[in-house]
ZAMARGU-4260 file (C-alpha; in steps of 0.2 Angstrom, whole numbers, plus 5000, padded with zeros to 4 digits):
<rodrens>
0) 4842/4942/5020 | 4855/4948/5031 | 4863/4966/5026 | 4880/4970/5029 | 4889/4988/5028
5) 4906/4989/5028 | 4920/5003/5031 | 4937/5001/5024 | 4951/5012/5031 | 4969/5011/5027
10) 4981/5006/5012 | 4977/4997/4997 | 4982/4981/5004 | 4968/4984/5017 | 4957/4988/5003
15) 4961/4970/4996 | 4955/4961/5013 | 4940/4972/5011 | 4936/4966/4994 | 4940/4948/4999
20) 4927/4950/5014 | 4914/4956/5002 | 4916/4943/4991 | 4913/4929/5003 | 4898/4939/5010
25) 4891/4938/4994 | 4895/4920/4990 | 4885/4915/5005 | 4871/4925/4999 | 4871/4942/5011
30) 4869/4959/5004 | 4879/4973/5006 | 4872/4991/5008 | 4881/5007/5008 | 4869/5013/5021
35) 4875/5010/5039 | 4858/5012/5045 | 4852/5000/5035 | 4864/4987/5040 | 4860/4971/5051
40) 4879/4970/5053 | 4894/4984/5050 | 4910/4978/5049 | 4925/4992/5051 | 4942/4985/5043
45) 4954/4996/5053 | 4973/5001/5049 | 4984/5004/5064 | 5001/5006/5054 | 5004/5023/5063
50) 4996/5033/5077 | 4985/5044/5066 | 4977/5027/5059 | 4974/5020/5075 | 4965/5037/5080
55) 4955/5036/5063 | 4951/5017/5068 | 4946/5021/5085 | 4935/5035/5079 | 4926/5025/5067
60) 4922/5013/5080 | 4916/5025/5092 | 4906/5033/5080 | 4897/5018/5073 | 4894/5012/5093
65) 4887/5030/5095 | 4875/5029/5081 | 4870/5014/5086 | 4863/5018/5104 | 4856/5034/5096
70) 4844/5025/5083 | 4831/5015/5089 | 4831/5006/5071 | 4850/5001/5073 | 4848/4994/5092
75) 4850/4977/5086 | 4866/4979/5075 | 4881/4969/5076 | 4897/4979/5076 | 4912/4969/5069
80) 4929/4976/5070 | 4942/4968/5057 | 4960/4972/5052 | 4977/4978/5058 | 4969/4985/5074
85) 4961/4970/5079 | 4975/4959/5074 | 4988/4972/5084 | 4977/4974/5100 | 4968/4956/5100
90) 4970/4954/5119 | 4966/4972/5124 | 4952/4978/5114 | 4938/4966/5120 | 4940/4973/5137
95) 4942/4992/5130 | 4927/4990/5118 | 4916/4978/5126 | 4901/4988/5115 | 4909/4978/5099
100) 4902/4962/5095 | 4917/4953/5088 | 4934/4957/5083 | 4942/4946/5069 | 4960/4945/5064
105) 4969/4944/5047 | 4967/4925/5046 | 4948/4926/5049 | 4944/4938/5034 | 4937/4922/5023
110) 4927/4917/5038 | 4917/4932/5039 | 4900/4925/5033 | 4900/4909/5046 | 4906/4922/5060
115) 4891/4935/5056 | 4879/4919/5055 | 4886/4915/5074 | 4881/4933/5078 | 4865/4935/5071
120) 4858/4918/5075 | 4847/4913/5089 | 4861/4909/5101 | 4875/4923/5097 | 4892/4918/5099
125) 4909/4925/5098 | 4922/4921/5085 | 4938/4910/5088 | 4951/4919/5095 | 4963/4929/5084
130) 4979/4919/5077 | 4994/4929/5083 | 5005/4924/5069 | 4995/4926/5052 | 4996/4914/5038
135) 4982/4918/5026 | 4986/4923/5007 | 4975/4926/4993 | 4973/4916/4978 | 4968/4918/4960
140) 4951/4911/4964 | 4948/4918/4982 | 4929/4927/4982 | 4933/4946/4980 | 4922/4960/4974
145) 4932/4975/4967 | 4931/4992/4977 | 4941/5002/4964 | 4937/5009/4946 | 4934/4995/4933
150) 4950/5000/4924 | 4962/4999/4938 | 4965/4985/4951 | 4977/4981/4965 | 4986/4963/4965
155) 4992/4957/4982 | 5007/4946/4977 | 5013/4942/4995 | 5009/4945/5013 | 5019/4950/5029
160) 5036/4957/5031 | 5052/4950/5036 | 5062/4965/5037 | 5067/4971/5055 | 5064/4990/5053
165) 5065/4998/5070 | 5050/5010/5068 | 5039/5000/5060 | 5025/4987/5068 | 5018/4979/5052
170) 5029/4962/5053 | 5020/4960/5071 | 5003/4964/5064 | 5005/4953/5047 | 5017/4941/5051
175) 5031/4932/5042 | 5031/4936/5022 | 5023/4923/5013 | 5022/4924/4993 | 5009/4918/4980
180) 5014/4906/4967 | 5019/4916/4952 | 5006/4905/4942 | 4993/4911/4955 | 4997/4930/4949
185) 4996/4928/4932 | 4980/4919/4932 | 4972/4933/4943 | 4978/4946/4932 | 4975/4936/4916
190) 4956/4938/4923 | 4958/4956/4928 | 4964/4960/4909 | 4951/4950/4901 | 4938/4959/4912
195) 4943/4977/4904 | 4956/4982/4918 | 4970/4994/4912 | 4980/4996/4926 | 4987/4981/4938
200) 4995/4987/4954 | 5006/4974/4962 | 5006/4976/4979 | 5012/4968/4996 | 5023/4973/5011
205) 5038/4970/5002 | 5036/4968/4983 | 5054/4965/4978 | 5054/4950/4990 | 5042/4941/4980
210) 5047/4922/4977 | 5062/4923/4988 | 5055/4917/5003 | 5055/4900/4994 | 5073/4901/4990
215) 5083/4886/4997 | 5097/4895/5001 | 5089/4910/5008 | 5088/4928/5004 | 5105/4936/4995
220) 5114/4951/5002 | 5107/4968/4996 | 5123/4971/4985 | 5122/4955/4977 | 5114/4950/4960
225) 5097/4940/4962 | 5099/4926/4950 | 5081/4920/4943 | 5088/4901/4941 | 5086/4900/4961
230) 5066/4901/4959 | 5053/4913/4955 | 5055/4931/4959 | 5049/4948/4956 | 5060/4949/4940
235) 5052/4932/4932 | 5035/4938/4937 | 5036/4955/4928 | 5042/4945/4911 | 5028/4933/4913
240) 5015/4946/4916 | 5021/4957/4903 | 5018/4942/4890 | 4999/4942/4894 | 4990/4949/4879
245) 4982/4967/4880 | 4983/4984/4882 | 4987/4988/4901 | 5000/4995/4913 | 5009/4985/4927
250) 5014/4997/4940 | 5026/4991/4955 | 5022/4997/4973 | 5030/4995/4989 | 5048/4990/4984
255) 5062/4988/4996 | 5078/4995/4989 | 5088/4980/4999 | 5082/4968/4986 | 5083/4978/4971
260) 5096/4970/4957 | 5102/4973/4940 | 5091/4958/4934 | 5077/4968/4939 | 5080/4982/4931
265) 5084/4973/4915 | 5068/4963/4917 | 5059/4981/4919 | 5068/4989/4905 | 5062/4974/4893
270) 5044/4975/4898 | 5035/4989/4889 | 5020/4986/4899 | 5027/4991/4916 | 5025/5009/4918
275) 5041/5018/4920 | 5038/5022/4937 | 5044/5013/4954 | 5038/5015/4972 | 5054/5013/4983
280) 5052/5020/5002 | 5071/5025/5006 | 5067/5033/5023 | 5084/5041/5025 | 5100/5043/5018
285) 5111/5046/5034 | 5121/5030/5037 | 5118/5033/5055 | 5099/5034/5052 | 5099/5019/5040
290) 5108/5008/5054 | 5097/5015/5069 | 5081/5012/5058 | 5087/4995/5053 | 5086/4997/5035
295) 5098/4985/5028 | 5105/4997/5016 | 5119/5011/5016 | 5120/5029/5011 | 5132/5022/4995
300) 5121/5007/4991 | 5105/5019/4989 | 5115/5033/4979 | 5122/5019/4967 | 5105/5011/4965
305) 5097/5026/4961 | 5111/5029/4947 | 5109/5011/4941 | 5090/5012/4939 | 5089/5028/4931
310) 5102/5022/4919 | 5096/5005/4916 | 5077/5012/4913 | 5078/5028/4903 | 5061/5039/4908
315) 5060/5031/4925 | 5049/5040/4938 | 5055/5036/4955 | 5044/5039/4970 | 5049/5037/4988
320) 5045/5043/5006 | 5057/5048/5020 | 5054/5049/5039 | 5060/5064/5048 | 5061/5066/5068
325) 5068/5048/5070 | 5076/5046/5088 | 5093/5052/5087 | 5091/5061/5072 | 5103/5078/5072
330) 5103/5091/5062 | 5118/5085/5052 | 5107/5070/5048 | 5093/5079/5043 | 5104/5092/5032
335) 5111/5078/5022 | 5095/5069/5019 | 5089/5088/5013 | 5104/5089/5001 | 5101/5071/4994
340) 5081/5077/4991 | 5088/5092/4982 | 5102/5083/4971 | 5090/5067/4966 | 5074/5078/4961
345) 5063/5062/4964 | 5049/5065/4952 | 5036/5059/4967 | 5040/5059/4985 | 5032/5062/5004
350) 5038/5064/5020 | 5032/5056/5036 | 5034/5064/5052 | 5042/5050/5065 | 5027/5042/5073
355) 5032/5034/5091 | 5024/5016/5090 | 5023/5005/5105 | 5028/4988/5102 | 5043/4993/5090
360) 5061/4994/5094 | 5062/5013/5092 | 5048/5016/5104 | 5061/5016/5120 | 5077/5022/5110
365) 5085/5036/5117 | 5085/5054/5109 | 5067/5057/5105 | 5065/5071/5094 | 5054/5086/5100
370) 5039/5086/5091 | 5042/5105/5087 | 5058/5100/5079 | 5050/5086/5069 | 5036/5097/5063
375) 5050/5111/5057 | 5060/5096/5048 | 5044/5090/5040 | 5041/5108/5033 | 5058/5110/5026
380) 5060/5092/5018 | 5041/5095/5009 | 5047/5110/5002 | 5062/5104/4996 | 5051/5091/4989
385) 5038/5104/4982 | 5053/5114/4972 | 5059/5097/4963 | 5040/5094/4958 | 5039/5112/4951
390) 5056/5109/4941 | 5050/5092/4934 | 5032/5100/4930 | 5038/5115/4920 | 5051/5104/4910
395) 5036/5093/4905 | 5027/5107/4895 | 5025/5104/4878 | 5028/5086/4880 | 5017/5072/4875
400) 5011/5061/4888 | 5001/5043/4888 | 4987/5045/4902 | 4974/5034/4909 | 4958/5044/4912
405) 4950/5041/4928 | 4934/5051/4926 | 4928/5064/4916 | 4942/5078/4914 | 4954/5069/4924
410) 4967/5057/4920 | 4984/5050/4928 | 5000/5047/4919 | 5013/5034/4921 | 5022/5043/4935
415) 5006/5044/4945 | 5000/5029/4955 | 4981/5029/4960 | 4976/5038/4977 | 4994/5043/4979
420) 5002/5054/4967 | 4995/5069/4956 | 4983/5070/4941 | 4984/5077/4924 | 4967/5088/4919
425) 4961/5082/4902 | 4946/5086/4890 | 4930/5080/4897 | 4926/5073/4880 | 4940/5058/4883
430) 4932/5040/4887 | 4934/5035/4906 | 4944/5020/4909 | 4955/5021/4893 | 4972/5027/4887
435) 4974/5042/4878 | 4988/5053/4872 | 4988/5071/4876 | 5001/5085/4878 | 5005/5096/4891
440) 5001/5114/4892 | 5002/5119/4908 | 5003/5115/4926 | 4996/5121/4943 | 5006/5115/4960
445) 5008/5097/4960 | 4994/5093/4944 | 4996/5095/4926 | 4986/5103/4912 | 4986/5095/4896
450) 4977/5096/4880
</rodrens>
């Protein structure tokens, strides 16, 4: 029996790809091992979104190759590199890394078992070339072995992205946006809830664009309402998922601000199972920077949207991310962003130091900001966010929160997504994987302490 090891890097969307590969490997009768020393084949599922992710992926590959060369027991081990790095540099990597036995793209994750059989067979052969424009999307019955805790799961509702953001390479890696059907997502969530999952995390490159790629008249302008009579949308999906029997959270991740509408706000407000939490990367607030970033939004639109969401969904926690040091960012642009962060007091937020990525429009832009300036701005923005979090946490003392217990003594509230946000310290007696009601009694930095 062929033993396979897998190293999964990058985001939750990549994690689902890893889960799908494991599901197909087990279906083919192959055994998974957590010990790379024992693996006949080692798969490294890579990320290449920003420079830091590329370095981590390349480092993991070099480490695997070095360990194979240093170990007599692993001399015959095959190394497969999958994921975004393979897809992005499909032409360059075979020459740059001849020690790797195979590179597979995003359309080949369901073919991983026959690819391994080709590699370890009596006459080893390389897989087919990587498709330059991925088309694959999972379905409700796609073989999959979840790597998350039994009480929490990610559900990928779409793949790819149509946005022209000048800093982002994702559309070139993962292709055009393609949504699953609403029925497919509902059937998958129904099965997960029946198995005991208490938290459904909806993810894609652009969650708010779900279903809209299938509309006959194309996508609406950012300021227009979204009429679900045109077809399926995130609004109709939320309504359908909320109707599933069971006690569970629905969490929305990766929502692009351009596709929010009054209909979506109303759908969330009417769906008690949707966690009062929204992940919405805004990236900036300066009109000039939003234009250079090609974000398809404006400063006034974003400010109005924040007010509409908070007014329409009482108690909502908004999580966002910003980019500082983007080419052409002036001190005035950054000061406007800093003021926006201070005024909005986002419940959860993060800041990226701009990463110059080859293949993006921003790579060759004039006005590249010096690294020391980028770092200084990142520090100031993070300090503003930290001040907001301290203000929010101090205001939670004495309040009751519903939490999901992650592990003994550790839980998450509705405003905390897995592996991204903060935690709540609770009694170790509370059962793992279940909801509990606690009272906040203190806080330490970003984290809460409850009883």
